Each structure stands twice: as C-alpha cells, then as structure tokens.
GUNUPA-323677 format. One record per residue: x, y, z of N, C-alpha, C in turn; residue in one letter. Coordinates in steps of 0.1 Angstrom, whole numbers, padded with zeros to 4 digits, always signed. Layout:
<nodes>
XYZXYZXYZA/...
</nodes>
This chain:
<nodes>
+0008-0012+0000+0000+0000+0000+0009+0013+0000M/+0019+0012+0009+0028+0024+0010+0035+0026-0004K/+0039+0015-0010+0046+0016-0023+0037+0022-0033A/+0024+0018-0033+0015+0024-0043+0013+0039-0040M/+0012+0043-0028+0011+0057-0025+0023+0065-0029V/+0035+0059-0026+0047+0066-0030+0048+0067-0045A/+0044+0057-0052+0044+0057-0067+0035+0068-0072E/+0023+0069-0066+0013+0079-0071+0019+0093-0068E/+0025+0095-0056+0030+0108-0053+0042+0112-0063E/+0050+0102-0066+0061+0104-0075+0056+0108-0089G/+0045+0101-0094+0039+0105-0107+0033+0119-0106R/+0027+0122-0095+0021+0136-0094+0032+0146-0095G/+0043+0144-0088+0054+0153-0089+0060+0155-0103M/+0061+0144-0110+0065+0144-0124+0056+0152-0133Q/+0043+0151-0131+0033+0158-0139+0035+0173-0136V/+0036+0177-0123+0037+0191-0119+0050+0196-0125A/+0061+0189-0124+0073+0193-0130+0072+0195-0145R/+0066+0186-0152+0064+0187-0166+0055+0199-0169A/+0045+0201-0162+0036+0213-0164+0043+0226-0162Q/+0051+0227-0152+0058+0240-0150+0068+0242-0160Q/+0075+0231-0164+0085+0232-0175+0080+0236-0188G/+0068+0230-0192+0062+0234-0204+0057+0248-0204L/+0051+0252-0193+0046+0266-0192+0057+0276-0194R/+0069+0273-0188+0080+0282-0189+0085+0283-0203E/+0085+0271-0210+0090+0271-0224+0080+0279-0233L/+0067+0278-0230+0057+0285-0238+0058+0300-0236I/+0059+0304-0223+0059+0318-0220+0072+0325-0224L/+0083+0317-0225+0096+0322-0229+0097+0323-0245A/+0087+0318-0252+0086+0318-0266+0094+0307-0273G/+0099+0297-0265+0106+0286-0271+0097+0276-0278E/+0084+0277-0274+0074+0269-0282+0064+0280-0287L/+0066+0284-0299+0058+0295-0304+0044+0292-0307P/+0035+0302-0309+0021+0299-0312+0019+0292-0325P/+0010+0282-0324+0007+0274-0336+0016+0262-0338G/+0026+0261-0329+0036+0250-0330+0030+0238-0323K/+0031+0226-0330+0026+0214-0323+0037+0210-0313R/+0033+0207-0301+0042+0203-0290+0046+0188-0292V/+0059+0185-0295+0063+0172-0297+0065+0165-0283S/+0057+0155-0280+0058+0148-0267+0072+0142-0266E/+0077+0134-0276+0091+0128-0274+0101+0139-0271P/+0101+0150-0278+0111+0161-0276+0110+0166-0261A/+0097+0167-0256+0095+0173-0243+0100+0162-0232M/+0098+0150-0235+0103+0139-0226+0118+0141-0224V/+0125+0142-0235+0139+0144-0235+0143+0157-0228E/+0136+0168-0232+0139+0181-0227+0137+0183-0212R/+0126+0177-0207+0122+0179-0193+0126+0168-0184L/+0131+0157-0190+0136+0146-0181+0125+0138-0174G/+0114+0137-0180+0103+0129-0174+0098+0119-0185V/+0089+0110-0180+0084+0100-0190+0072+0106-0198S/+0068+0099-0208+0058+0104-0217+0044+0106-0210R/+0040+0098-0201+0027+0099-0195+0026+0113-0188T/+0035+0116-0179+0035+0129-0173+0034+0141-0182P/+0041+0140-0194+0041+0151-0204+0027+0152-0209V/+0021+0141-0213+0007+0141-0218-0003+0147-0208R/-0002+0143-0196-0011+0148-0185-0008+0163-0183L/+0004+0167-0184+0007+0181-0182+0001+0189-0193A/+0002+0184-0205-0004+0191-0217-0019+0192-0215L/-0025+0182-0210-0040+0182-0208-0043+0193-0197E/-0035+0194-0187-0037+0205-0177-0035+0219-0183R/-0025+0220-0192-0023+0233-0198-0034+0236-0208L/-0040+0226-0214-0052+0228-0222-0063+0234-0214A/-0065+0229-0202-0075+0234-0193-0072+0249-0189Q/-0059+0252-0188-0056+0266-0185-0057+0275-0197E/-0057+0269-0209-0058+0277-0221-0045+0280-0229G/-0034+0275-0224-0021+0278-0230-0019+0270-0243L/-0025+0258-0243-0024+0249-0255-0038+0245-0259V/-0040+0240-0271-0053+0235-0276-0051+0222-0284A/-0061+0213-0284-0059+0201-0292-0057+0204-0306P/-0047+0197-0313-0044+0199-0327-0054+0192-0336G/-0055+0196-0348-0064+0190-0358-0060+0176-0360A/-0047+0173-0360-0043+0159-0363-0038+0152-0351S/-0043+0156-0339-0039+0150-0327-0028+0158-0319G/-0026+0155-0307-0016+0162-0299-0021+0176-0295G/-0012+0184-0292-0015+0198-0287-0007+0208-0294F/-0013+0220-0297-0005+0231-0303-0006+0243-0293V/+0004+0251-0294+0005+0263-0285-0005+0274-0290V/-0013+0279-0281-0023+0289-0285-0017+0303-0287R/-0023+0311-0295-0020+0325-0296-0032+0333-0290A/-0029+0345-0285-0038+0353-0278-0040+0366-0284F/-0052+0371-0285-0055+0385-0290-0055+0394-0277T/-0054+0407-0280-0055+0417-0270-0068+0415-0262A/-0079+0412-0269-0092+0410-0263-0091+0398-0253A/-0084+0387-0257-0083+0376-0249-0076+0380-0235D/-0065+0388-0236-0058+0392-0224-0067+0401-0216L/-0074+0410-0222-0082+0419-0214-0093+0412-0207A/-0099+0402-0214-0109+0394-0208-0104+0385-0196D/-0092+0380-0198-0086+0372-0187-0084+0380-0175A/-0079+0393-0177-0077+0402-0165-0090+0405-0159I/-0101+0407-0167-0114+0410-0162-0119+0398-0154E/-0117+0386-0159-0122+0374-0151-0115+0373-0138V/-0101+0375-0138-0094+0374-0126-0099+0385-0116R/-0102+0397-0121-0106+0407-0112-0120+0404-0106G/-0129+0398-0114-0142+0395-0109-0141+0384-0099T/-0132+0374-0101-0131+0363-0091-0124+0368-0079L/-0114+0377-0080-0108+0382-0068-0117+0391-0060E/-0126+0398-0068-0137+0405-0061-0146+0396-0053G/-0149+0385-0058-0157+0375-0051-0150+0370-0039L/-0137+0367-0040-0129+0363-0029-0128+0374-0018A/-0127+0386-0022-0126+0397-0012-0139+0398-0005A/-0150+0397-0012-0163+0398-0005-0165+0386+0005R/-0162+0374+0000-0163+0363+0009-0154+0364+0021L/-0142+0369+0019-0133+0372+0031-0139+0381+0040A/-0144+0392+0035-0150+0402+0044-0162+0397+0052A/-0170+0389+0045-0182+0384+0051-0179+0373+0062E/-0167+0367+0061-0163+0358+0071-0159+0365+0084R/-0157+0378+0083-0152+0386+0094-0140+0380+0101R/-0129+0379+0094-0117+0373+0099-0112+0380+0112P/-0106+0372+0121-0101+0378+0133-0088+0386+0130T/-0083+0393+0140-0071+0401+0138-0059+0392+0136A/-0059+0380+0142-0049+0370+0140-0049+0365+0125A/-0061+0362+0120-0062+0357+0107-0058+0368+0097A/-0060+0380+0100-0056+0391+0091-0041+0395+0092L/-0035+0389+0102-0021+0393+0105-0011+0392+0093G/-0011+0381+0086-0002+0380+0074-0005+0390+0064P/-0018+0394+0061-0021+0403+0051-0017+0417+0056L/-0019+0420+0069-0014+0433+0074+0001+0435+0073R/+0008+0424+0076+0022+0424+0076+0027+0427+0061D/+0020+0420+0052+0024+0422+0038+0022+0436+0033C/+0010+0442+0037+0007+0456+0033+0018+0465+0039V/+0022+0463+0051+0032+0471+0058+0045+0470+0050A/+0049+0458+0046+0061+0456+0039+0061+0463+0025A/+0049+0462+0019+0048+0469+0006+0048+0484+0008L/+0043+0489+0019+0044+0503+0022+0059+0508+0022D/+0067+0499+0029+0081+0503+0030+0088+0503+0016R/+0084+0494+0007+0090+0494-0006+0087+0506-0014V/+0074+0509-0015+0070+0521-0023+0072+0534-0017V/+0076+0534-0004+0079+0547+0003+0092+0553-0002A/+0101+0545-0007+0114+0549-0012+0113+0558-0024Q/+0120+0570-0024+0119+0579-0035+0123+0573-0049P/+0133+0564-0049+0137+0558-0061+0138+0543-0058V/+0132+0535-0067+0132+0520-0066+0142+0514-0074L/+0150+0505-0068+0160+0497-0076+0154+0485-0082S/+0161+0478-0090+0156+0465-0096+0153+0455-0085E/+0161+0455-0074+0158+0446-0063+0145+0450-0056A/+0142+0463-0055+0129+0468-0049+0117+0463-0058D/+0119+0464-0071+0108+0459-0079+0106+0444-0078F/+0117+0437-0076+0116+0422-0074+0109+0419-0061D/+0112+0427-0051+0106+0425-0038+0091+0429-0038E/+0088+0439-0046+0073+0442-0048+0066+0431-0054Y/+0072+0425-0065+0065+0413-0071+0063+0402-0061V/+0073+0399-0053+0071+0388-0043+0060+0391-0033R/+0060+0403-0028+0050+0407-0018+0036+0408-0024L/+0036+0414-0036+0023+0415-0043+0016+0401-0046N/+0025+0392-0050+0020+0378-0052+0014+0372-0039A/+0021+0375-0028+0016+0370-0015+0003+0377-0011F/+0002+0390-0014-0010+0397-0010-0022+0390-0017F/-0021+0388-0030-0032+0382-0038-0035+0368-0034H/-0025+0360-0031-0027+0346-0026-0034+0346-0012E/-0030+0356-0004-0036+0356+0010-0050+0361+0009E/-0053+0370+0000-0067+0375-0003-0076+0363-0006L/-0071+0355-0015-0079+0343-0019-0080+0333-0008V/-0069+0331+0000-0070+0322+0011-0080+0326+0021R/-0081+0339+0024-0090+0344+0034-0105+0341+0030L/-0107+0339+0017-0121+0337+0013-0126+0323+0017A/-0116+0314+0020-0120+0301+0025-0127+0292+0015G/-0125+0294+0002-0132+0286-0008-0122+0280-0018S/-0122+0267-0018-0113+0260-0027-0117+0262-0042G/-0130+0263-0044-0136+0265-0057-0131+0278-0063V/-0132+0289-0055-0127+0302-0059-0112+0302-0061V/-0105+0296-0052-0090+0295-0053-0086+0289-0066A/-0092+0278-0070-0089+0271-0083-0092+0279-0095R/-0104+0286-0094-0108+0295-0105-0098+0306-0107A/-0094+0313-0096-0085+0324-0097-0071+0319-0102V/-0067+0308-0098-0054+0302-0103-0054+0300-0118E/-0065+0295-0123-0066+0292-0137-0067+0306-0145Q/-0074+0315-0140-0075+0328-0147-0062+0335-0147A/-0055+0335-0136-0042+0342-0134-0031+0335-0142A/-0033+0323-0147-0023+0316-0154-0022+0320-0169A/-0032+0328-0173-0032+0333-0187-0021+0343-0188Q/-0015+0345-0200-0005+0355-0202-0010+0369-0199P/-0002+0376-0191-0004+0390-0186-0016+0391-0177F/-0022+0380-0173-0034+0381-0164-0031+0381-0149A/-0018+0377-0146-0014+0376-0132-0013+0390-0126G/-0014+0391-0113-0014+0404-0106-0001+0412-0108P/+0010+0406-0111+0023+0413-0112+0028+0413-0127S/+0019+0410-0136+0023+0408-0150+0031+0420-0156A/+0027+0432-0152+0033+0444-0158+0043+0451-0149F/+0047+0446-0138+0057+0452-0129+0070+0454-0136V/+0074+0444-0144+0087+0446-0151+0087+0458-0161Q/+0075+0461-0166+0074+0473-0174+0076+0486-0166L/+0070+0486-0154+0071+0497-0145+0086+0500-0141H/+0094+0489-0140+0108+0491-0136+0116+0499-0146A/+0111+0500-0159+0119+0507-0169+0113+0521-0172T/+0103+0525-0164+0096+0537-0167+0099+0548-0156E/+0099+0560-0160+0102+0571-0151+0091+0572-0140A/+0078+0569-0145+0067+0570-0136+0063+0556-0130A/+0072+0547-0131+0069+0533-0127+0066+0532-0112G/+0073+0540-0104+0070+0540-0089+0056+0545-0087R/+0052+0556-0094+0039+0562-0092+0028+0552-0094D/+0029+0543-0104+0019+0533-0107+0018+0523-0095T/+0030+0519-0089+0030+0510-0078+0024+0517-0065L/+0026+0530-0064+0020+0537-0052+0005+0537-0053V/-0001+0539-0065-0015+0538-0067-0020+0524-0063V/-0014+0514-0069-0018+0500-0066-0017+0497-0051A/-0007+0502-0044-0005+0500-0030-0016+0507-0022Q/-0021+0518-0026-0032+0525-0019-0045+0516-0020E/-0046+0509-0032-0058+0500-0033-0056+0488-0024Q/-0044+0483-0022-0041+0472-0013-0046+0476+0001H/-0042+0489+0005-0046+0493+0019-0061+0494+0020R/-0068+0499+0010-0082+0500+0011-0089+0487+0011R/-0084+0477+0004-0089+0464+0004-0088+0458+0018L/-0076+0459+0024-0074+0454+0037-0084+0460+0047L/-0086+0473+0046-0095+0480+0055-0109+0475+0053E/-0114+0473+0040-0127+0469+0038-0130+0455+0043A/-0120+0446+0042-0121+0432+0047-0122+0432+0062I/-0113+0440+0068-0112+0440+0083-0125+0446+0089S/-0132+0454+0081-0145+0460+0086-0157+0452+0082R/-0155+0441+0075-0166+0433+0071-0174+0439+0060G/-0169+0448+0052-0176+0455+0041-0174+0447+0028E/-0183+0437+0027-0182+0428+0015-0183+0435+0002G/-0194+0443+0000-0196+0449-0013-0185+0459-0016A/-0180+0466-0007-0169+0475-0009-0156+0468-0013R/-0153+0457-0006-0141+0449-0009-0142+0443-0023A/-0154+0439-0026-0156+0433-0040-0153+0443-0051E/-0158+0455-0049-0157+0466-0059-0142+0470-0060A/-0135+0471-0048-0121+0475-0048-0112+0465-0055L/-0115+0452-0052-0107+0442-0059-0108+0442-0074A/-0121+0443-0078-0123+0443-0093-0116+0455-0099A/-0117+0467-0093-0111+0479-0098-0096+0478-0098E/-0091+0471-0088-0076+0469-0087-0071+0461-0099H/-0079+0451-0103-0074+0443-0115-0075+0451-0128A/-0084+0461-0128-0086+0469-0140-0074+0478-0143R/-0066+0480-0132-0053+0488-0134-0044+0480-0144V/-0045+0467-0143-0037+0459-0153-0042+0460-0167A/-0055+0461-0169-0061+0464-0182-0056+0477-0188Q/-0055+0487-0180-0050+0500-0184-0035+0499-0188R/-0028+0491-0180-0014+0489-0183-0012+0481-0196R/-0021+0471-0199-0021+0464-0211-0023+0474-0223L/-0032+0482-0222-0035+0492-0232-0023+0500-0235R/-0016+0505-0225-0004+0513-0226+0007+0505-0232A/+0008+0493-0228+0019+0484-0233+0018+0481-0248A/+0005+0481-0253+0003+0478-0267+0009+0489-0276L/+0012+0501-0270+0017+0512-0278+0032+0510-0280S/+0038+0500-0272+0053+0498-0273+0054+0482-0274D/+0051+0477-0285+0050+0462-0286+0063+0455-0285R/+0074+0462-0288+0087+0456-0287+0089+0452-0272D/+0086+0461-0263+0087+0459-0249+0078+0448-0244R/+0066+0448-0250+0056+0439-0245+0060+0425-0249L/+0064+0423-0261+0068+0409-0266+0081+0404-0259T/+0088+0413-0252+0100+0409-0245+0096+0404-0231G/+0084+0405-0227+0080+0400-0214+0076+0385-0215L/+0076+0378-0204+0071+0364-0205+0057+0363-0210P/+0055+0355-0220+0042+0353-0226+0040+0363-0238G/+0048+0373-0240+0046+0383-0250+0046+0377-0264G/+0053+0366-0266+0054+0360-0280+0041+0354-0284S/+0032+0351-0274+0019+0345-0277+0009+0355-0282L/+0012+0368-0281+0002+0378-0285+0002+0380-0300L/-0010+0380-0306-0012+0383-0320-0011+0398-0321R/+0000+0402-0326+0002+0417-0327-0007+0424-0336L/-0013+0417-0345-0022+0424-0355-0036+0427-0348A/-0038+0421-0337-0051+0422-0331-0053+0435-0324A/-0065+0441-0326-0067+0454-0320-0073+0453-0306A/-0072+0464-0299-0078+0464-0285-0093+0463-0286W/-0099+0456-0277-0114+0454-0278-0121+0467-0276P/
</nodes>
C-alpha cells in the first residue's frame, strides 16, 4: 500500500514538474504559437516520462495555453489583446468575489495578520523615492503573496482554483506588468496607486464591508487592463515579457 502511495506521489510530482517546465517554455517563446508540441522532444527536454508530459499538456489545455491539434496532440495557442483583457477582467471578478467572501467571514485580527504584515512591507518598498531593480523584485514577491492571501481568506477551494486558472493566462497575473514599471520614469507612481488600493482592500475586509471589498478588488485588477492598453503602444517591450510572444500583434484592442 505504501509503495502504491509513494508511486502515485512520484507520478504527481513528475506531472507538476512537466507542467511547470512546459509553461516556462511556452511563456519564454521557445514553443511559439501554432507549433505542435512534440511529446518525445519534451520527454527528453524535461527529463520525465511520456505519460506525465501528456497529462501536463492536458492540464495546460484546461488553462488555455495549448489546444488540441487537428491531427492530434496539442498546439500552442495564440492570444489576442481581447483575450488578455478578458482574462484580466475574469481574474478581477473572481478576486472581487474572494474579497467579498473574506469580508463576510469577518476574519479575526490574527487571521488578518499576514495580510497586514504584507501591506506594511509593501508600504516600505513604495515609500522609497527611487526604486531599484531589487525593490521591484521585492514588490513582485509581496504583491503575489497579497493576492494569494486574499484568496486564502475567502476560504473557498472552488474560488481559489478558478483564480489560479484565470491568473495563469499570459499577462493576467497580478504582477504581469511590474517589469514594465521598472523601466519607466513613472513606474514607482503606478505602484504607489496600486498599494493604496491594497490598503483600502485590507480596510474593507477588516471592517466586514463585503460589497466595498468586492468593488475595490475588481477595480484593482482593471489597473492591469490599463497597463495592457499602454503596453500595446510599445509592442517591442511587450513581446519581451514572459508570454509576449503569444500575443497576436495584429489584433486590435477590444
């Protein structure tokens, strides 16, 4: 029995490893849009057996990064600007739901402690007059934790899985455009605005204001939509970001 459990856990780890490796190759542009993913090549590239690669591709198909090919197997998907905007909107709607559920649960001060600590750490980062590359990296780390903790406080596995799937789309994650901010003169200002929204979200959840928390989270995600619109004006920079190669550059903003 123990051997069977160990074997199943090992297979699960291989699938997760293959899924992460394939996602990284796709987002890095090493597997371009429209290209059929060769399972034998991925077996050799990722160092796993064929079954985990196939299962990983099926999971990525559920995420939307690949699609079944006409002649079998899977091909890498391309995304329009409308696809990306919609994915951001979906994430914002789901995070709004998570924020409302979190507020309605009326979490204790102890339960809110990690989120408060995160907001305080983000305050220290954005309070600096000039942000270094390391500061932007720290912001990305803390921002990811903030959004993960927001979803955790909702106490819903269904919502958590839905948010994870939505955020897996190119440019749909909460920190998708932070790398662009790092090269802009006004990059810090954008993060200051986002951080003010973090503080308001924390306040609404702590006060049990579900409707307000939901609206704030949805609006917070729409900042990314505005950043996408701005990024489309400089597509060389956009395509240089992870996942940028998947964007159909001829597609117009919705």
